[in-house]
matplotlib code that plots the C-alpha trace (Angstrom):
import matplotlib.pyplot as plt

x = [0.0, 1.3, 1.8, 1.2, 2.8, 2.3, 4.5, 4.5, 4.9, 5.5, 3.4, 4.5, 6.9, 5.0, 2.4, 2.1, 3.1, 0.4, 0.4, -0.7, -0.6, 2.1, 3.7, 6.2, 9.7, 11.1, 14.8, 16.8, 20.4, 22.6, 19.8, 18.1, 14.8, 14.8, 11.8, 12.2, 12.0, 13.2, 14.2, 15.9, 14.4, 16.9, 17.0, 16.8, 13.9, 11.2, 13.3, 14.0, 10.4, 9.3, 12.2, 14.3, 13.6, 14.6, 17.7, 19.3, 17.4, 20.4, 20.2, 17.3, 14.8, 13.4, 10.6, 7.2, 5.3, 8.5, 9.3, 11.8, 13.6, 17.4, 18.6, 16.8, 17.5, 15.6, 15.7, 16.7, 13.5, 14.6, 17.8, 18.5, 19.9, 23.5, 23.7, 26.2, 27.1, 23.7, 20.7, 17.1, 16.8, 20.0, 19.7, 21.0, 21.5, 21.0, 23.5, 21.6, 24.7, 24.2, 26.6, 27.3, 29.5, 31.7, 33.8, 37.3, 35.9, 33.5, 35.8, 38.5, 36.1, 35.3, 31.7, 31.0, 33.2, 31.2, 29.3, 26.2, 26.5, 23.0, 21.3, 18.6, 15.4, 16.6, 18.2, 20.8, 23.8, 23.3, 21.0, 22.6, 20.8, 17.5, 18.9, 19.7, 16.1, 14.7, 16.6, 16.1, 12.8, 12.2, 13.5, 13.0, 9.5, 7.9, 7.4, 10.0, 12.7, 15.1, 18.9, 22.1, 24.0, 27.0, 24.9, 24.2, 25.8, 25.1, 24.4, 25.2, 22.6, 23.4, 22.5, 18.8, 17.1, 16.5, 20.2, 21.1, 18.7, 21.1, 24.1, 24.3, 24.9, 27.2, 29.1, 29.3, 31.1, 33.3, 34.3, 35.3, 37.3, 39.3, 40.3, 42.4, 44.8, 45.6, 43.8, 44.9, 46.6, 45.5, 42.9, 39.7, 37.1, 33.6, 31.5, 27.8, 28.7, 25.2, 23.4, 23.0, 26.3, 28.1, 27.0, 28.1, 31.4, 32.0, 31.4, 33.8, 36.5, 36.6, 36.9, 39.6, 41.8, 41.3, 42.8, 40.8, 37.6, 36.5, 32.8, 31.0, 27.3, 24.6, 22.6, 24.4, 22.2, 23.0, 26.6, 26.7, 25.1, 27.7, 30.5, 29.4, 30.5, 34.1, 34.4, 38.2, 38.5, 35.6, 35.7, 32.5, 31.7, 28.5, 29.1, 26.5, 29.2, 31.8, 34.3, 35.0, 38.5, 39.4, 38.2, 40.0, 43.3, 42.9, 42.7, 45.8, 48.4, 47.5, 48.2, 44.8, 43.5, 45.0, 41.8, 38.2, 35.1, 32.2, 28.8, 26.6, 23.2, 22.2, 20.4, 23.3, 25.2, 28.3, 30.1, 29.9, 31.9, 34.5, 34.9, 35.6, 38.0, 40.2, 40.7, 42.7, 46.5, 49.0, 49.1, 45.7, 43.0, 39.3, 36.7, 33.2, 30.2, 27.5, 26.2, 26.0, 24.7, 26.2, 29.3, 32.2, 34.8, 38.2, 41.7, 43.3, 46.8, 46.1, 45.1, 48.3, 50.7, 49.4, 49.3, 45.7, 43.6, 39.9, 38.1, 34.5, 33.3, 29.9, 28.4, 30.1, 31.1, 29.5, 32.9, 32.9, 29.4, 30.8, 33.6, 31.0, 28.9, 32.0, 32.8, 29.3, 29.5, 32.8, 31.7, 34.3, 31.4, 28.5, 25.2, 23.2, 23.2, 21.3, 17.5, 15.0, 11.5, 9.6, 6.5, 4.3, 4.1, 0.7, 2.2, 4.9, 4.0, 3.9, 7.3, 8.7, 7.5, 8.9, 12.4, 12.4, 11.5, 15.2, 15.7, 19.4, 21.5, 21.0, 17.6, 16.9, 13.4, 12.6, 9.8, 8.8, 7.0]
y = [0.0, 3.5, 5.7, 9.4, 12.6, 16.3, 18.3, 21.7, 21.4, 23.9, 23.1, 26.0, 29.0, 32.2, 30.2, 29.7, 26.4, 23.9, 21.8, 18.3, 14.6, 12.6, 9.2, 9.0, 8.0, 4.6, 4.0, 1.3, 0.5, 3.3, 5.8, 7.1, 8.8, 11.8, 13.3, 17.0, 19.2, 22.5, 23.6, 26.9, 29.2, 30.4, 34.2, 34.2, 31.7, 34.2, 35.4, 31.8, 30.8, 34.0, 34.7, 31.7, 31.0, 34.5, 34.6, 31.2, 29.1, 26.7, 25.6, 23.2, 23.3, 20.0, 18.3, 19.7, 19.3, 19.8, 19.6, 22.4, 23.0, 23.4, 23.3, 20.5, 19.3, 16.6, 13.1, 10.0, 8.0, 4.9, 3.6, 1.4, -2.1, -1.1, 1.9, 1.3, 4.5, 6.2, 5.0, 6.0, 8.8, 10.5, 14.3, 15.4, 18.0, 16.9, 18.3, 19.0, 18.7, 15.7, 14.3, 11.0, 9.6, 7.7, 10.1, 11.4, 14.6, 12.8, 10.2, 12.9, 14.9, 17.6, 16.8, 20.4, 19.7, 16.7, 16.9, 15.8, 18.5, 19.4, 21.3, 18.9, 20.8, 23.9, 23.8, 22.0, 23.2, 21.4, 18.8, 16.0, 17.3, 15.9, 12.4, 13.3, 14.7, 11.3, 9.6, 12.2, 14.1, 15.4, 18.6, 19.7, 21.3, 18.0, 15.9, 13.3, 13.2, 10.6, 11.2, 9.3, 8.5, 10.5, 13.7, 13.2, 15.4, 14.5, 17.7, 18.2, 18.6, 22.3, 23.0, 23.6, 22.4, 26.0, 26.7, 23.6, 24.8, 27.5, 25.1, 25.4, 29.2, 29.0, 26.2, 28.0, 30.8, 28.4, 26.5, 29.7, 31.0, 27.7, 28.5, 31.5, 28.9, 30.0, 33.4, 33.9, 37.3, 38.5, 41.1, 40.4, 42.4, 40.9, 42.4, 42.1, 41.5, 41.9, 39.3, 35.6, 34.6, 37.7, 37.3, 33.6, 34.6, 37.1, 34.6, 32.0, 34.6, 35.7, 32.1, 31.4, 34.2, 36.9, 40.0, 42.7, 42.4, 45.2, 44.7, 46.3, 46.6, 49.2, 49.6, 51.2, 49.8, 46.2, 47.1, 48.5, 45.4, 43.3, 45.4, 44.5, 40.9, 42.1, 45.9, 45.9, 43.6, 44.6, 47.9, 48.8, 50.9, 51.6, 51.5, 54.3, 56.6, 56.2, 53.8, 50.7, 50.4, 53.9, 53.3, 50.0, 51.5, 54.4, 52.0, 50.0, 52.6, 52.4, 48.6, 47.0, 43.9, 40.5, 38.8, 39.5, 37.4, 38.5, 37.7, 39.9, 38.5, 37.5, 40.8, 43.0, 45.4, 43.7, 47.0, 46.8, 43.6, 45.1, 48.2, 46.0, 43.8, 46.9, 47.1, 43.9, 44.2, 42.9, 39.1, 38.9, 36.3, 36.9, 34.2, 34.7, 32.9, 35.5, 34.5, 38.0, 37.1, 39.6, 39.9, 41.9, 44.0, 44.6, 45.3, 41.9, 43.4, 44.7, 41.2, 39.8, 42.4, 42.2, 38.4, 38.4, 35.2, 34.9, 31.7, 30.6, 28.4, 26.7, 25.2, 23.0, 19.3, 16.9, 16.7, 20.5, 20.2, 17.8, 20.2, 23.0, 20.7, 19.9, 23.6, 24.3, 21.4, 22.7, 26.3, 27.5, 28.9, 30.5, 30.7, 32.2, 35.7, 34.4, 34.2, 32.2, 33.0, 29.8, 28.9, 25.8, 24.0, 25.5, 29.0, 28.1, 31.0, 33.6, 32.3, 32.7, 36.3, 37.0, 36.0, 38.8, 41.4, 42.4, 41.8, 41.0, 37.9, 37.7, 36.3, 33.2, 32.0, 28.4, 26.1, 23.5, 20.7]
z = [0.0, -0.9, 2.1, 1.4, 2.7, 2.3, 0.0, -1.6, -5.4, -8.2, -11.2, -13.4, -13.2, -12.1, -10.3, -6.5, -5.1, -4.1, -1.0, -2.0, -1.0, -2.8, -2.3, 0.6, -0.5, 0.5, 1.4, -0.4, -1.2, 0.0, 0.3, 3.4, 4.0, 6.3, 8.1, 7.4, 10.4, 8.8, 5.3, 4.6, 2.0, -0.6, -0.5, -4.3, -4.6, -5.5, -8.5, -9.5, -9.6, -11.4, -13.8, -14.2, -17.9, -18.7, -16.5, -17.0, -19.6, -20.0, -16.3, -15.9, -13.1, -11.8, -13.8, -12.8, -10.6, -8.6, -4.9, -4.2, -0.9, -1.0, 2.7, 4.6, 8.1, 10.1, 11.6, 9.7, 9.3, 7.3, 5.9, 2.9, 3.4, 2.4, 4.7, 7.5, 9.3, 9.7, 11.7, 12.2, 14.8, 13.8, 13.7, 10.3, 7.6, 4.0, 1.6, -1.6, -3.8, -6.1, -8.6, -10.4, -7.6, -9.9, -12.0, -11.1, -9.7, -7.4, -6.0, -5.3, -3.3, -5.8, -6.6, -7.8, -10.8, -11.8, -15.1, -13.2, -10.5, -9.4, -6.6, -5.4, -4.7, -6.6, -10.1, -12.2, -14.2, -17.5, -19.1, -17.1, -14.0, -15.4, -14.8, -11.1, -10.7, -11.8, -9.0, -6.3, -7.0, -3.5, -2.1, 1.5, 1.1, 2.0, 5.2, 4.0, 1.4, 0.0, -0.3, -0.8, 2.4, 1.2, 1.5, 5.2, 7.9, 11.5, 13.5, 17.2, 19.9, 20.3, 16.7, 16.1, 13.0, 11.8, 12.3, 10.3, 7.6, 6.7, 6.5, 2.8, 2.9, 5.9, 4.2, 0.9, 2.7, 4.8, 1.7, -0.1, 2.8, 2.8, -0.8, 0.5, 2.1, 5.6, 6.1, 9.7, 10.1, 6.7, 5.5, 3.6, 1.8, 2.1, -0.6, 0.2, 3.8, 5.3, 3.2, 4.1, 2.5, 3.9, 7.5, 7.5, 5.8, 8.6, 11.3, 9.7, 8.8, 12.4, 13.6, 11.0, 12.3, 9.6, 11.3, 9.5, 7.6, 5.3, 5.3, 2.3, 1.7, 1.1, 4.3, 7.2, 10.1, 9.1, 8.7, 12.2, 13.5, 11.7, 13.2, 16.7, 16.1, 16.5, 16.6, 16.6, 13.6, 11.3, 9.4, 7.5, 4.4, 2.5, -1.2, -1.4, -0.1, -2.8, -4.4, -2.3, -3.8, -2.8, 0.7, 1.2, -0.1, 2.2, 5.1, 4.0, 3.2, -0.5, -0.8, -0.7, 1.1, 0.8, -0.3, -1.4, -1.1, -3.3, -1.8, -4.0, -5.1, -8.6, -9.3, -8.1, -10.3, -11.5, -11.4, -7.6, -7.7, -10.1, -7.8, -4.8, -6.8, -7.4, -3.7, -3.6, -3.4, -5.9, -6.0, -4.2, -4.6, -5.2, -4.7, -6.1, -4.4, -4.9, -8.4, -9.9, -13.4, -15.7, -18.0, -16.6, -18.4, -16.9, -18.0, -18.6, -18.6, -15.1, -14.2, -15.6, -14.4, -10.8, -10.7, -9.6, -9.1, -9.6, -8.4, -8.4, -5.5, -5.5, -2.4, 0.2, 0.3, 2.8, 4.5, 5.0, 6.4, 9.0, 9.8, 10.4, 12.6, 14.7, 15.0, 16.3, 18.7, 20.2, 20.3, 17.7, 15.8, 17.7, 15.7, 18.6, 17.1, 14.1, 14.0, 12.0, 10.9, 10.6, 8.6, 8.3, 5.0, 4.3, 4.3, 1.7, -0.7, 2.1, 3.2, -0.3, -0.5, 3.0, 2.0, -0.6, 2.0, 2.6, 6.3, 5.9, 6.5, 10.3, 9.6, 7.6, 6.5, 7.3, 6.3, 8.9, 7.1]

ax = plt.figure().add_subplot(projection="3d")
ax.plot(x, y, z, "-o")
ax.set_aspect("equal")
plt.show()
C-alpha cells in the first residue's frame, strides 16, 4: 500500500506552489529517508520561480510538478539495506549537492566539478541534471525526502534544525574561505557582507583568524550590527558613499586587502563587484560565491601584471558540512546571534515572499513541514 505525505509542489513557473498529497519515498540500497523538520528558504527563490527561464534558460529546473527545498534538516526515518554509518533517529543536515558519484571529480572529493553536479530541490547546471532529478525528486519542502548516504551530515545537539537549515549558505562561505589557504593574520574584503552569505562569511572569517575584515554593503544599520560581532576587527563601508577600492586602499596605506570574497546576489550590479576587486592588493586572490549574473569587463593586462587570481566556488562538500557541525559542537562557531522566521508547510507562498523582504543575513526563513 502506498503511504502518502504532504509536500509543496510547483506546477509552473510564475504560479504559487500547491500543498498536495504525494507518495512518501522509501529507502533502499545506499539511500536514506529523512523526516524534514526544517528547510531553509533560498534568498533568491522568488526570483528563480518567477524569472528563471529569462535569466538562466540553460540551467534546468526539476521536472514539474516539482518539490523544491534546498537546505533541509531533520531526523533519519529509514535507511537502505546497504547503509552502514547512519541509523534512524540521527539528527542530520541533508547536503543537496548531487553528482554522479563515480567520476574522477566525485571520488576525489570535488563533486561540484562533476558533469552531473545538481542542486537537489533547486536547479541544475546542465541537461545531465535531469537524470539526477529522476533519481532524487524530493527537495525539502515535504514531510519526507530521500537522499544518498554521502549527503548526510550528522548535527550536534546544540545546533537547532532552523540553524542547520542555513548550513548550505554557511558552508558556501566556509568552503570559499578555505580557498584562501591560511587566512589567519591577513585582511579580507567581504562584498555584500550583510546578506545571508556575507554574515556567514564574517562569522567564519573571524573564527579562522582573519585579522581585518573590510565589510561592504549598502545599508548602514545592518553594517553597524555586523561590526558589533568584532568591533576591533571589522571595518564597515557603505558602497553608497563612494568607491570601495578607494576606501580600502585608504585603510591599508595604498596597498589594498590580501583577499576578497564576493557575496553579492544575482540581481546586483556587476560593477559593484568590479569596484571592490580593485581594492585587492598585488598578488591577491578573489573568490566569487554571490552569483551575480552579468558579464564583466576589466583590463586583462592589469590582471596579468598584478598576478591576480579569480576563483569561483559553488556550495560545500559533505565533508565541509561535517567540519562545520563539529565547530558548532565545540563552540568554535556561535550561531546564537542568528535568528530564524519559521512557517508551516501551508504557508509556503507567504514564506517565499517573506524572503524577498530584505531583512538581511542575520535572519533566515525556514519552512517546517
